[in-house]
C-alpha positions as CSV (number, residue, x, y, z in Angstrom):
1,M,0.0,0.0,0.0
2,K,2.8,2.3,0.9
3,S,4.5,1.8,-2.6
4,I,1.2,2.6,-4.4
5,K,0.9,5.9,-2.5
6,S,4.5,6.6,-3.4
7,L,3.8,5.8,-7.0
8,L,0.7,8.0,-7.1
9,A,2.6,10.9,-5.4
10,A,5.4,10.5,-7.9
11,G,2.9,10.5,-10.8
12,V,1.2,13.6,-9.5
13,F,4.5,15.4,-9.0
14,T,5.6,14.4,-12.5
15,A,2.4,15.7,-14.0
16,L,2.6,19.0,-12.2
17,A,6.3,19.4,-13.1
18,S,5.5,18.6,-16.8
19,S,2.7,21.1,-16.9
20,A,4.9,23.8,-15.3
21,I,7.5,23.3,-18.0
22,A,5.0,23.4,-20.8
23,A,3.3,26.5,-19.3
24,P,2.8,29.5,-21.7
25,A,5.5,32.2,-21.5
26,T,4.8,35.9,-21.7
27,Y,7.0,38.1,-23.9
28,G,7.1,41.9,-23.7
29,V,7.3,43.7,-27.0
30,D,10.8,45.1,-27.7
31,G,9.9,48.6,-28.8
32,T,13.3,49.2,-30.3
33,H,12.8,46.3,-32.8
34,T,9.1,46.3,-33.4
35,F,7.8,48.5,-36.3
36,P,4.3,48.5,-37.7
37,R,4.3,49.9,-41.2
38,F,1.5,50.7,-43.7
39,S,1.5,51.2,-47.4
40,Y,-1.1,52.4,-49.9
41,S,-1.4,53.6,-53.5
42,H,-0.9,57.3,-54.0
43,F,-3.0,58.2,-57.1
44,G,-1.5,55.2,-58.8
45,Y,1.8,57.0,-59.1
46,S,3.6,55.1,-56.3
47,T,3.2,53.0,-53.2
48,Q,3.7,55.2,-50.1
49,L,5.4,53.6,-47.1
50,S,5.1,54.9,-43.5
51,S,5.7,53.5,-40.0
52,F,5.1,54.1,-36.3
53,K,8.0,54.6,-33.9
54,H,6.3,53.5,-30.6
55,T,4.7,50.1,-30.1
56,S,4.0,48.2,-26.9
57,G,2.3,45.0,-25.7
58,N,2.6,41.4,-24.9
59,V,2.8,38.1,-26.7
60,V,1.9,34.8,-24.9
61,F,3.4,31.7,-26.6
62,D,3.3,28.0,-25.7
63,A,5.3,26.0,-28.2
64,E,4.3,22.6,-26.8
65,A,0.5,23.3,-26.6
66,K,0.7,25.3,-29.9
67,T,-1.2,28.2,-28.5
68,G,-0.6,31.9,-28.2
69,S,-2.1,35.3,-28.0
70,V,-1.1,38.8,-29.1
71,D,-2.0,42.2,-27.5
72,I,-0.4,45.2,-29.3
73,T,-0.8,48.9,-28.8
74,I,0.5,51.4,-31.4
75,D,1.0,55.1,-30.5
76,M,-0.6,56.7,-33.5
77,K,1.0,60.0,-32.7
78,S,4.4,58.4,-33.5
79,V,3.5,58.1,-37.2
80,N,6.6,58.6,-39.4
81,T,5.8,59.4,-43.1
82,G,9.3,60.7,-43.7
83,F,8.0,64.3,-43.8
84,E,7.1,66.2,-40.6
85,V,4.3,68.3,-42.1
86,F,2.6,65.2,-43.5
87,D,3.0,63.5,-40.1
88,G,0.8,66.2,-38.7
89,H,-1.6,66.1,-41.6
90,I,-2.2,62.4,-41.3
91,Q,-3.0,62.8,-37.6
92,G,-5.9,65.1,-38.4
93,E,-9.6,64.2,-38.3
94,D,-9.8,63.0,-41.9
95,F,-7.3,60.2,-41.2
96,F,-6.1,59.0,-37.8
97,D,-7.7,61.8,-35.6
98,T,-5.0,61.3,-32.9
99,A,-6.5,64.0,-30.7
100,K,-9.5,61.7,-30.1
101,Y,-7.9,58.3,-30.8
102,P,-4.2,58.4,-29.8
103,T,-3.7,54.6,-30.0
104,A,-4.6,51.7,-32.2
105,T,-4.8,48.2,-30.8
106,F,-4.7,44.6,-32.1
107,K,-6.0,41.8,-29.8
108,S,-5.8,38.3,-31.0
109,T,-8.7,35.9,-30.8
110,K,-7.0,32.8,-32.3
111,V,-3.5,31.8,-33.3
112,V,-3.4,29.2,-36.1
113,F,-0.3,26.9,-36.2
114,E,1.3,25.0,-39.0
115,G,3.6,22.5,-37.5
116,D,5.3,24.2,-34.5
117,K,5.0,27.8,-35.8
118,P,2.2,30.2,-36.1
119,K,1.0,30.7,-39.6
120,S,-1.8,33.2,-39.0
121,I,-3.3,35.3,-36.2
122,E,-7.0,36.2,-36.1
123,G,-8.0,39.1,-34.0
124,N,-9.6,42.5,-33.7
125,L,-8.0,45.7,-34.9
126,T,-9.3,48.9,-33.3
127,L,-8.4,52.1,-35.2
128,K,-10.1,55.5,-34.9
129,G,-12.6,54.0,-32.5
130,V,-13.8,51.3,-34.9
131,T,-13.1,47.6,-34.3
132,K,-13.0,45.1,-37.1
133,P,-11.8,41.5,-37.4
134,V,-8.6,41.0,-39.3
135,T,-6.3,38.1,-40.0
136,L,-2.5,38.6,-39.9
137,T,-0.5,36.2,-42.2
138,V,2.7,35.3,-40.5
139,T,5.6,35.2,-43.1
140,S,8.4,34.3,-40.6
141,F,8.7,33.2,-37.0
142,Q,11.6,32.5,-34.7
143,A,11.8,31.4,-31.1
144,M,15.2,31.0,-29.5
145,P,17.4,32.5,-26.7
146,H,18.4,36.1,-27.4
147,P,22.1,36.0,-28.0
148,M,22.8,39.3,-26.3
149,M,20.1,39.4,-23.6
150,K,20.5,35.7,-22.7
151,K,16.7,35.4,-22.3
152,P,14.1,33.5,-24.4
153,A,12.9,35.7,-27.3
154,I,10.5,35.5,-30.2
155,G,10.3,37.4,-33.5
156,A,7.9,37.5,-36.4
157,N,6.9,39.3,-39.5
158,A,3.2,39.4,-40.4
159,F,0.8,41.4,-42.6
160,T,-2.8,42.1,-43.4
161,V,-4.8,44.4,-45.7
162,V,-7.7,46.6,-44.6
163,K,-9.9,49.1,-46.2
164,R,-9.3,52.5,-44.5
165,S,-12.8,53.7,-45.3
166,E,-14.1,51.0,-43.0
167,F,-12.3,52.7,-40.1
168,N,-13.7,56.2,-40.9
169,A,-10.4,57.3,-42.6
170,G,-11.4,57.1,-46.3
171,K,-10.8,60.7,-47.4
172,Y,-9.7,60.9,-51.1
173,A,-10.5,57.3,-51.7
174,P,-10.4,55.8,-54.3
175,Y,-7.8,58.2,-55.7
176,V,-5.6,57.6,-52.7
177,G,-5.9,53.8,-52.3
178,D,-8.6,52.5,-49.9
179,D,-6.7,49.3,-49.5
180,V,-3.9,49.7,-46.9
181,R,-1.4,46.9,-46.3
182,I,-0.2,46.8,-42.7
183,D,3.0,45.0,-42.0
184,I,4.6,44.4,-38.6
185,A,8.1,43.3,-37.7
186,L,7.9,42.2,-34.1
187,E,10.5,41.1,-31.5
188,A,9.6,40.3,-27.9
189,I,11.6,39.2,-24.9
190,A,10.5,36.8,-22.1
191,Q,9.4,38.7,-19.0
């Protein structure tokens, strides 16, 4: 009887230890290596590229369970078009309206894996007070110890396409493209 109790105790301990090892890890977004970008057609002449300088948030990743979540906040006042006057113009009411809506957010609802890596992230994008479902296509993903910080880290590149008019930012469409591609290069460090 004593050996059965010992075996049960050992089994429970092993199960608890295994679940602790496989627990999801939380990664804080590295704002110095995370850059959301957006691009759109400018009267058909060219594809304009702009970015944001300040992004924060968390990513939860569990490689064994093949689960995860993403919660990102973008400081819309940190837009960088490459031209200071246009940075101010695009923050106006017709576009981002950063006086009323200083941030945009993406909160995942589902991470879809292919093998041991995420291939898409479904979630809700909130921009200018409007929330719409979007799917980010993951084009690359890496999980490994950070060589300089000596901590677990993850990195990914992903994109989606939205219609800016659906977020009350459609001025000059269709001449200035309504379809906007959003790309994000993300790195995050274990907390």
